[in-house]
Backbone as ProteinMPNN parsed JSONL, in Angstrom:
{"seq_chain_A": "XXXXXXXXXXXXXXXXXXXXXXXXXXXXXXXXXXXXXXXXXXXXXXXXXXXXXXXXXXXXXXXXXXXXXXXXXXXXX", "coords_chain_A": {"N_chain_A": [[83.7, 127.735, 153.196], [82.296, 129.593, 150.685], [79.657, 129.089, 148.268], [79.949, 130.635, 146.076], [82.579, 131.166, 145.83], [85.59, 130.231, 144.174], [87.015, 127.012, 143.964], [89.938, 126.94, 144.491], [93.088, 125.748, 145.212], [96.052, 126.45, 146.898], [98.506, 124.973, 145.771], [101.864, 123.874, 145.644], [103.881, 124.155, 142.71], [105.0, 121.351, 140.826], [108.39, 120.216, 140.816], [110.425, 120.512, 137.968], [112.293, 118.447, 135.971], [114.042, 119.078, 133.417], [116.05, 117.929, 131.891], [115.817, 115.18, 132.316], [113.198, 114.848, 131.363], [113.558, 115.52, 128.674], [115.295, 113.467, 127.868], [113.632, 111.246, 128.206], [111.611, 111.825, 126.342], [113.124, 111.785, 123.978], [113.847, 109.103, 123.989], [111.33, 107.897, 123.697], [110.68, 108.911, 121.184], [112.683, 107.708, 119.596], [111.967, 105.028, 119.978], [109.444, 105.029, 118.8], [110.123, 105.247, 116.18], [111.924, 103.13, 115.663], [110.621, 100.713, 116.417], [108.38, 100.282, 114.568], [109.943, 99.973, 112.191], [111.413, 97.69, 112.859], [109.35, 95.807, 113.073], [108.457, 95.823, 110.399], [110.76, 94.842, 109.163], [110.977, 92.263, 110.29], [108.561, 91.113, 109.422], [108.988, 91.349, 106.674], [111.172, 89.624, 106.28], [109.969, 87.195, 107.052], [107.923, 87.013, 105.095], [109.488, 86.921, 102.779], [110.854, 84.462, 103.143], [108.665, 82.724, 103.098], [107.628, 83.145, 100.503], [109.844, 82.361, 99.017], [110.003, 79.63, 99.67], [107.554, 78.788, 98.57], [108.022, 79.314, 95.845], [110.161, 77.607, 95.389], [108.939, 75.119, 95.812], [107.05, 75.155, 93.715], [108.795, 75.197, 91.529], [110.078, 72.707, 91.81], [107.871, 71.03, 91.434], [107.184, 71.656, 88.753], [109.513, 70.764, 87.53], [109.326, 68.008, 87.996], [107.028, 67.435, 86.49], [107.943, 68.115, 83.917], [109.991, 66.245, 83.682], [108.533, 63.853, 83.776], [106.996, 64.177, 81.471], [109.034, 64.18, 79.54], [109.956, 61.554, 79.832], [107.703, 60.134, 78.924], [107.645, 60.962, 76.25], [110.052, 59.872, 75.322], [109.538, 57.171, 75.708], [107.648, 56.638, 73.785], [109.024, 56.582, 71.405]], "CA_chain_A": [[83.868, 128.18, 151.83], [81.022, 129.948, 150.068], [79.427, 128.449, 146.982], [80.345, 131.556, 145.01], [84.046, 131.185, 145.725], [86.151, 129.14, 143.376], [87.726, 126.056, 144.803], [91.339, 126.881, 144.099], [93.992, 125.468, 146.31], [97.404, 126.942, 146.642], [99.454, 123.872, 145.802], [103.113, 124.253, 144.986], [104.113, 123.523, 141.417], [106.01, 120.289, 140.928], [109.686, 120.568, 140.231], [110.569, 119.941, 136.629], [113.638, 118.062, 135.594], [113.953, 119.154, 131.966], [117.013, 117.014, 131.288], [115.199, 113.856, 132.344], [112.048, 114.888, 130.462], [114.077, 115.506, 127.302], [115.801, 112.116, 127.597], [112.48, 110.348, 128.068], [110.975, 112.128, 125.069], [113.99, 111.277, 122.917], [113.721, 107.647, 124.011], [110.024, 107.577, 123.116], [110.796, 109.218, 119.755], [113.476, 106.641, 118.979], [111.164, 103.804, 119.998], [108.346, 105.16, 117.837], [110.694, 105.074, 114.845], [112.582, 101.84, 115.522], [109.706, 99.577, 116.566], [107.737, 99.958, 113.285], [110.931, 99.447, 111.247], [111.717, 96.316, 113.258], [108.208, 94.982, 112.673], [108.502, 95.687, 108.949], [111.875, 93.961, 108.826], [110.636, 90.889, 110.672], [107.536, 90.63, 108.494], [109.609, 91.212, 105.361], [111.947, 88.382, 106.265], [109.005, 86.089, 107.082], [107.261, 86.939, 103.796], [110.499, 86.481, 101.816], [111.073, 83.03, 103.338], [107.456, 82.033, 102.655], [107.571, 83.203, 99.04], [110.942, 81.552, 98.496], [109.597, 78.23, 99.807], [106.505, 78.533, 97.581], [108.642, 79.282, 94.522], [110.956, 76.384, 95.311], [107.996, 74.015, 95.656], [106.505, 75.233, 92.367], [109.858, 74.806, 90.607], [110.238, 71.256, 91.91], [106.707, 70.41, 90.81], [107.323, 71.812, 87.311], [110.601, 69.883, 87.09], [108.786, 66.642, 87.965], [106.122, 67.351, 85.351], [108.767, 68.103, 82.706], [110.687, 64.955, 83.651], [107.544, 62.836, 83.418], [106.659, 64.393, 80.066], [110.176, 63.731, 78.744], [109.959, 60.095, 79.86], [106.63, 59.66, 78.045], [108.062, 61.196, 74.872], [111.102, 58.915, 74.997], [108.961, 55.826, 75.672], [106.888, 56.465, 72.555], [109.935, 56.349, 70.272]], "C_chain_A": [[82.485, 128.442, 151.254], [80.888, 129.262, 148.713], [79.831, 129.346, 145.828], [81.857, 131.622, 144.851], [84.509, 130.01, 144.869], [86.988, 128.266, 144.286], [89.166, 125.928, 144.314], [92.167, 126.648, 145.348], [95.37, 125.969, 145.933], [98.384, 125.795, 146.826], [100.746, 124.31, 145.129], [103.264, 123.497, 143.665], [105.161, 122.427, 141.567], [107.323, 120.745, 140.294], [109.816, 119.85, 138.903], [112.036, 119.667, 136.367], [113.641, 117.979, 134.062], [114.924, 118.212, 131.279], [116.428, 115.612, 131.23], [114.01, 113.795, 131.391], [112.495, 114.817, 129.011], [114.594, 114.111, 126.95], [114.661, 111.129, 127.387], [111.791, 110.583, 126.732], [111.81, 111.639, 123.891], [113.934, 109.759, 122.839], [112.401, 107.204, 123.382], [110.031, 107.844, 121.613], [111.561, 108.119, 119.034], [112.682, 105.342, 118.924], [110.041, 103.868, 118.965], [108.841, 105.052, 116.405], [111.226, 103.655, 114.67], [111.622, 100.653, 115.584], [108.951, 99.286, 115.26], [108.72, 99.417, 112.246], [111.304, 98.01, 111.585], [110.573, 95.384, 112.861], [108.183, 94.772, 111.164], [109.621, 94.748, 108.519], [111.575, 92.512, 109.136], [109.587, 90.326, 109.718], [108.104, 90.45, 107.091], [110.42, 89.939, 105.245], [111.025, 87.17, 106.239], [108.356, 85.905, 105.709], [108.238, 86.465, 102.722], [110.719, 84.982, 101.931], [109.871, 82.226, 102.848], [107.375, 82.01, 101.132], [108.676, 82.363, 98.405], [110.587, 80.068, 98.565], [108.509, 77.882, 98.793], [107.09, 78.432, 96.173], [109.472, 78.017, 94.342], [110.053, 75.159, 95.11], [107.41, 73.988, 94.25], [107.544, 74.787, 91.337], [110.08, 73.301, 90.63], [109.071, 70.527, 91.246], [106.795, 70.498, 89.288], [108.439, 70.922, 86.766], [110.134, 68.439, 87.036], [107.858, 66.442, 86.784], [106.917, 67.28, 84.054], [109.506, 66.778, 82.575], [109.728, 63.842, 83.229], [107.156, 62.956, 81.948], [107.795, 63.901, 79.156], [110.236, 62.206, 78.738], [108.868, 59.512, 78.955], [107.011, 59.825, 76.574], [109.108, 60.167, 74.464], [110.562, 57.485, 74.942], [108.188, 55.579, 74.388], [107.808, 56.118, 71.392], [110.51, 55.004, 70.333]], "O_chain_A": [[81.604, 127.586, 151.336], [81.886, 128.9, 148.088], [80.036, 128.865, 144.714], [82.351, 132.092, 143.826], [83.893, 128.944, 144.853], [87.588, 128.736, 145.252], [89.548, 124.888, 143.776], [91.963, 127.274, 146.388], [95.779, 125.906, 144.773], [99.009, 125.651, 147.876], [100.713, 125.044, 144.142], [102.83, 122.352, 143.531], [106.102, 122.565, 142.349], [107.344, 121.551, 139.364], [109.367, 118.714, 138.748], [112.894, 120.536, 136.521], [113.291, 116.95, 133.485], [114.64, 117.74, 130.178], [116.532, 114.934, 130.208], [113.831, 112.801, 130.687], [111.874, 114.126, 128.203], [114.353, 113.627, 125.844], [114.719, 110.28, 126.498], [111.423, 109.623, 126.056], [111.263, 111.133, 122.911], [113.969, 109.189, 121.748], [112.369, 106.24, 122.618], [109.444, 107.078, 120.849], [111.134, 107.652, 117.978], [112.727, 104.632, 117.919], [109.726, 102.864, 118.327], [108.048, 104.789, 115.501], [111.0, 103.039, 113.629], [111.81, 99.679, 114.855], [108.882, 98.121, 114.869], [108.38, 98.503, 111.496], [111.494, 97.195, 110.682], [110.816, 94.285, 112.364], [107.916, 93.665, 110.698], [109.44, 93.945, 107.603], [111.882, 91.626, 108.339], [109.709, 89.191, 109.258], [107.741, 89.503, 106.393], [110.362, 89.251, 104.225], [111.267, 86.221, 105.492], [108.248, 84.783, 105.215], [107.859, 85.689, 101.845], [110.768, 84.292, 100.913], [110.038, 81.164, 102.249], [107.086, 80.971, 100.539], [108.463, 81.728, 97.372], [110.844, 79.328, 97.616], [108.534, 76.796, 98.214], [106.697, 77.56, 95.398], [109.483, 77.425, 93.262], [110.377, 74.269, 94.323], [107.283, 72.919, 93.653], [107.213, 74.08, 90.385], [110.252, 72.684, 89.579], [109.271, 69.519, 90.569], [106.511, 69.517, 88.6], [108.323, 70.386, 85.664], [110.509, 67.709, 86.118], [107.891, 65.393, 86.141], [106.603, 66.472, 83.18], [109.632, 66.245, 81.472], [110.081, 62.989, 82.415], [107.004, 61.947, 81.259], [107.542, 63.28, 78.124], [110.548, 61.622, 77.7], [109.094, 58.5, 78.292], [106.739, 58.95, 75.752], [109.046, 59.642, 73.352], [111.09, 56.665, 74.191], [108.08, 54.437, 73.942], [107.388, 55.413, 70.474], [111.298, 54.629, 69.464]]}, "name": "protein", "num_of_chains": 1, "seq": "XXXXXXXXXXXXXXXXXXXXXXXXXXXXXXXXXXXXXXXXXXXXXXXXXXXXXXXXXXXXXXXXXXXXXXXXXXXXX"}
């Protein structure tokens, strides 16, 4: 082979299965939509549970403070 010749080989083209390629692409498309939504849903549930627990703890603390304050007011009378 001369250095001026291009190094092209006559390889046969691979067979293409368009039905399989389309199914794979549709599967990848569905996964690219569903996986982020699943992550958002899982994080949303986690964040909701965390915020609910924090609010419940704050409410219990405020109820104890109000109860203690009411007991002090009643003890003074």
